[in-house]
Backbone as a chain_set.jsonl record, in Angstrom:
{"seq": "MSESAQMPPLPDHLSVDPRSPHHVPAIFEHDIGVRFNGKDRNDVEEYCISEGWIKVPAGRALDRKGQPLLIKLKGKVEVFYK", "coords": {"N": [[1.346, 15.244, -3.225], [3.98, 16.14, -2.806], [5.141, 13.947, -1.581], [5.425, 12.03, -3.626], [7.357, 13.242, -5.144], [9.634, 12.853, -3.651], [10.059, 10.172, -3.745], [12.033, 7.55, -5.122], [12.559, 6.894, -8.651], [10.855, 4.135, -10.166], [12.586, 1.193, -11.018], [13.309, -0.59, -14.131], [13.832, -3.273, -13.805], [13.536, -5.194, -10.982], [14.296, -6.749, -7.863], [13.314, -8.619, -4.966], [15.071, -10.024, -3.421], [17.881, -9.52, -1.447], [20.432, -10.36, -2.212], [20.561, -10.192, -4.912], [21.695, -8.53, -7.926], [19.849, -6.743, -8.839], [18.492, -5.639, -6.777], [17.223, -2.893, -5.03], [17.537, -1.108, -2.27], [16.436, 1.402, -1.482], [14.011, 1.643, -2.809], [12.333, -0.141, -1.472], [11.668, 1.121, 0.859], [9.286, 2.305, 0.573], [5.824, 1.499, -0.1], [5.199, -0.614, -2.768], [3.371, -1.585, -5.685], [2.404, -4.254, -7.86], [0.981, -4.813, -10.921], [-0.212, -7.344, -12.823], [-1.082, -8.393, -15.93], [-3.485, -6.971, -15.612], [-4.332, -7.622, -13.02], [-3.833, -7.107, -9.568], [-0.928, -8.137, -7.899], [0.44, -9.711, -5.05], [2.482, -11.374, -4.462], [4.904, -11.162, -5.822], [8.263, -11.726, -6.534], [10.281, -10.838, -8.185], [10.613, -8.655, -11.004], [10.401, -7.595, -14.472], [9.87, -4.967, -16.481], [10.322, -4.182, -19.186], [10.847, -6.612, -20.505], [8.574, -7.967, -19.898], [7.792, -9.826, -17.72], [7.246, -11.614, -14.606], [8.438, -13.019, -11.528], [7.313, -15.5, -9.407], [6.694, -17.312, -6.316], [6.691, -20.874, -6.489], [4.397, -22.482, -5.242], [4.936, -24.244, -2.194], [7.447, -25.166, -2.45], [10.98, -25.487, -1.986], [14.335, -24.483, -2.817], [17.688, -25.929, -2.796], [19.051, -24.239, -1.135], [17.231, -23.282, 0.596], [15.588, -21.282, -0.288], [12.553, -20.04, -1.831], [11.278, -21.793, -4.675], [11.058, -20.324, -7.837], [8.769, -19.345, -10.398], [8.526, -18.185, -13.738], [6.354, -15.867, -15.104], [4.831, -14.675, -18.023], [3.687, -11.609, -19.414], [1.732, -8.563, -19.349], [3.244, -6.075, -17.448], [2.834, -3.809, -14.837], [3.99, -1.313, -12.683], [3.754, 0.418, -9.6], [3.611, 3.025, -7.092], [2.032, 2.598, -3.962]], "CA": [[2.214, 15.446, -4.363], [5.37, 16.276, -2.389], [5.653, 12.621, -1.264], [5.835, 11.345, -4.844], [8.573, 13.876, -5.626], [10.743, 12.328, -2.875], [10.211, 8.742, -4.012], [12.907, 7.279, -6.263], [11.842, 6.308, -9.794], [10.833, 2.675, -10.167], [13.451, 0.645, -12.06], [12.745, -1.528, -15.097], [14.048, -4.63, -13.297], [13.691, -5.097, -9.533], [14.203, -8.013, -7.148], [13.142, -8.535, -3.529], [16.214, -10.71, -2.818], [19.003, -8.597, -1.261], [21.649, -10.864, -2.855], [20.455, -9.95, -6.35], [22.206, -7.232, -8.389], [18.701, -5.899, -9.186], [17.846, -5.212, -5.528], [17.444, -1.474, -4.716], [16.93, -0.938, -0.942], [15.683, 2.662, -1.362], [12.658, 1.415, -3.337], [11.531, -0.9, -0.509], [11.261, 1.974, 1.97], [7.918, 2.697, 0.241], [4.997, 0.389, -0.575], [5.026, -0.651, -4.214], [2.416, -2.57, -6.157], [2.644, -4.808, -9.187], [-0.23, -5.252, -11.612], [0.19, -8.275, -13.878], [-2.237, -8.698, -16.788], [-4.679, -6.33, -15.09], [-4.647, -8.029, -11.653], [-2.809, -6.772, -8.578], [-0.261, -9.319, -7.339], [1.158, -9.432, -3.816], [3.491, -12.403, -4.246], [5.954, -11.01, -6.822], [9.623, -11.684, -5.995], [11.125, -10.116, -9.137], [9.887, -8.293, -12.215], [11.068, -6.846, -15.522], [8.81, -4.335, -17.255], [10.626, -4.172, -20.62], [10.737, -7.968, -21.051], [7.209, -8.42, -19.643], [7.677, -11.02, -16.895], [7.397, -11.564, -13.162], [8.766, -14.302, -10.904], [6.528, -15.733, -8.201], [6.981, -18.623, -5.717], [5.969, -22.036, -7.019], [3.861, -23.232, -4.108], [5.748, -24.236, -0.985], [8.709, -25.827, -2.76], [12.195, -24.74, -1.708], [15.531, -24.994, -3.466], [18.627, -26.527, -1.841], [19.53, -23.201, -0.216], [16.12, -22.902, 1.445], [14.834, -20.189, -0.9], [11.419, -20.574, -2.594], [11.435, -21.972, -6.115], [10.316, -19.29, -8.54], [8.388, -19.574, -11.784], [8.428, -16.948, -14.508], [5.104, -15.689, -15.831], [4.969, -13.612, -18.999], [2.48, -10.834, -19.654], [1.872, -7.116, -19.194], [3.645, -5.729, -16.09], [2.739, -2.41, -14.449], [4.493, -1.137, -11.317], [3.319, 1.708, -9.092], [3.663, 3.248, -5.649], [0.707, 2.547, -3.348]], "C": [[3.678, 15.526, -3.936], [5.975, 14.926, -2.031], [6.15, 11.911, -2.516], [7.106, 11.957, -5.427], [9.79, 13.332, -4.895], [10.989, 10.85, -3.135], [11.126, 8.534, -5.213], [12.107, 6.685, -7.422], [11.928, 4.784, -9.747], [11.691, 2.137, -11.306], [12.706, -0.312, -12.98], [12.796, -2.956, -14.566], [14.336, -4.518, -11.81], [13.492, -6.466, -8.906], [14.062, -7.756, -5.658], [14.364, -9.101, -2.803], [17.406, -9.765, -2.673], [20.314, -9.07, -1.883], [21.68, -10.593, -4.355], [21.084, -8.611, -6.737], [21.084, -6.251, -8.746], [17.924, -5.445, -7.953], [18.23, -3.759, -5.242], [16.76, -1.198, -3.37], [16.083, 0.324, -0.807], [14.241, 2.507, -1.847], [11.771, 0.771, -2.266], [11.223, -0.125, 0.759], [9.82, 2.45, 1.781], [7.151, 1.456, -0.204], [4.878, 0.484, -2.09], [4.029, -1.746, -4.554], [2.775, -3.015, -7.55], [1.315, -5.285, -9.737], [0.231, -6.084, -12.799], [-1.056, -8.696, -14.642], [-3.547, -8.167, -16.195], [-5.071, -6.71, -13.676], [-3.496, -7.639, -10.737], [-2.256, -8.059, -7.978], [0.516, -8.906, -6.104], [2.313, -10.394, -3.581], [4.674, -12.316, -5.218], [7.314, -10.885, -6.137], [10.547, -10.859, -6.888], [10.291, -9.778, -10.354], [10.808, -7.606, -13.204], [9.969, -6.297, -16.432], [9.073, -4.467, -18.752], [10.498, -5.553, -21.257], [9.371, -8.578, -20.771], [7.109, -9.713, -18.864], [7.782, -10.687, -15.419], [7.82, -12.952, -12.7], [8.018, -14.385, -9.593], [6.886, -17.105, -7.633], [6.092, -19.716, -6.31], [5.487, -22.89, -5.856], [4.76, -23.117, -2.892], [7.108, -24.87, -1.208], [9.896, -24.898, -2.505], [13.359, -25.328, -2.481], [16.506, -25.5, -2.4], [19.217, -25.519, -0.865], [18.428, -22.695, 0.7], [15.299, -21.736, 0.927], [13.664, -20.772, -1.696], [11.77, -20.727, -4.077], [10.533, -20.976, -6.814], [9.962, -19.741, -9.948], [8.219, -18.213, -12.456], [7.114, -16.946, -15.282], [5.267, -14.509, -16.776], [3.635, -12.937, -19.253], [2.778, -9.353, -19.503], [2.136, -6.788, -17.717], [3.544, -4.225, -15.888], [3.161, -2.305, -12.983], [4.144, 0.28, -10.865], [3.565, 1.795, -7.6], [2.238, 3.237, -5.109], [0.444, 3.815, -2.576]], "O": [[4.543, 15.018, -4.65], [7.187, 14.748, -2.153], [7.19, 11.255, -2.477], [7.855, 11.275, -6.127], [10.886, 13.34, -5.455], [12.044, 10.332, -2.769], [11.018, 9.25, -6.209], [11.083, 6.04, -7.196], [12.943, 4.22, -9.339], [11.543, 2.578, -12.446], [11.616, -0.785, -12.656], [11.905, -3.758, -14.847], [15.274, -3.828, -11.41], [12.645, -7.247, -9.341], [14.622, -6.792, -5.136], [14.656, -8.691, -1.68], [17.899, -9.252, -3.677], [21.226, -8.263, -2.066], [22.721, -10.749, -4.993], [21.019, -7.655, -5.965], [21.339, -5.061, -8.935], [16.816, -4.922, -8.076], [19.414, -3.424, -5.212], [15.537, -1.067, -3.322], [15.093, 0.312, -0.075], [13.346, 3.181, -1.337], [10.589, 1.1, -2.164], [10.575, -0.661, 1.658], [9.203, 2.944, 2.724], [7.753, 0.473, -0.637], [4.507, 1.526, -2.631], [3.865, -2.71, -3.807], [3.369, -2.267, -8.327], [0.609, -6.066, -9.099], [0.962, -5.606, -13.666], [-1.974, -9.286, -14.072], [-4.583, -8.827, -16.267], [-6.053, -6.177, -13.159], [-2.328, -7.816, -11.084], [-3.009, -8.955, -7.598], [1.178, -7.868, -6.103], [3.047, -10.249, -2.604], [5.376, -13.308, -5.414], [7.497, -10.037, -5.263], [11.495, -10.247, -6.398], [9.37, -10.515, -10.707], [11.865, -7.095, -12.831], [9.236, -7.053, -17.068], [8.171, -4.819, -19.512], [10.089, -5.667, -22.412], [9.036, -9.611, -21.351], [6.406, -10.627, -19.296], [8.316, -9.651, -15.025], [7.589, -13.942, -13.394], [8.073, -13.472, -8.769], [7.335, -17.977, -8.376], [4.912, -19.504, -6.589], [6.101, -23.905, -5.527], [5.282, -22.044, -2.589], [7.849, -25.091, -0.25], [9.834, -23.697, -2.766], [13.379, -26.524, -2.772], [16.172, -25.497, -1.215], [19.823, -25.91, 0.133], [18.653, -21.782, 1.495], [14.409, -21.247, 1.623], [13.768, -21.894, -2.191], [12.469, -19.893, -4.652], [9.377, -20.8, -6.431], [10.742, -20.425, -10.611], [7.823, -17.232, -11.827], [6.801, -17.886, -16.012], [5.78, -13.461, -16.383], [2.591, -13.587, -19.302], [3.936, -8.938, -19.526], [1.358, -7.17, -16.843], [4.097, -3.451, -16.669], [2.743, -3.108, -12.149], [4.226, 1.226, -11.648], [3.711, 0.779, -6.921], [1.336, 3.802, -5.726], [-0.624, 3.966, -1.983]]}, "num_chains": 1, "name": "protein.A"}
């Protein structure tokens, strides 16, 4: 119980990319999980709980900057600490 009291609250919108304004480094010091439409997902790059979407890589395709191309999937998003 004392560990969860020290963990920062999970934001509504979070991104793995450090260049994003929605990146919060303190969150990534702990393991977080994302459940999308009832299934645990390990490949989520960005999520928004209030709008109900996640962004995941689209296969092995890369954009011109070498970053993976992301697709947006809409559904029920739940985020939790592991």
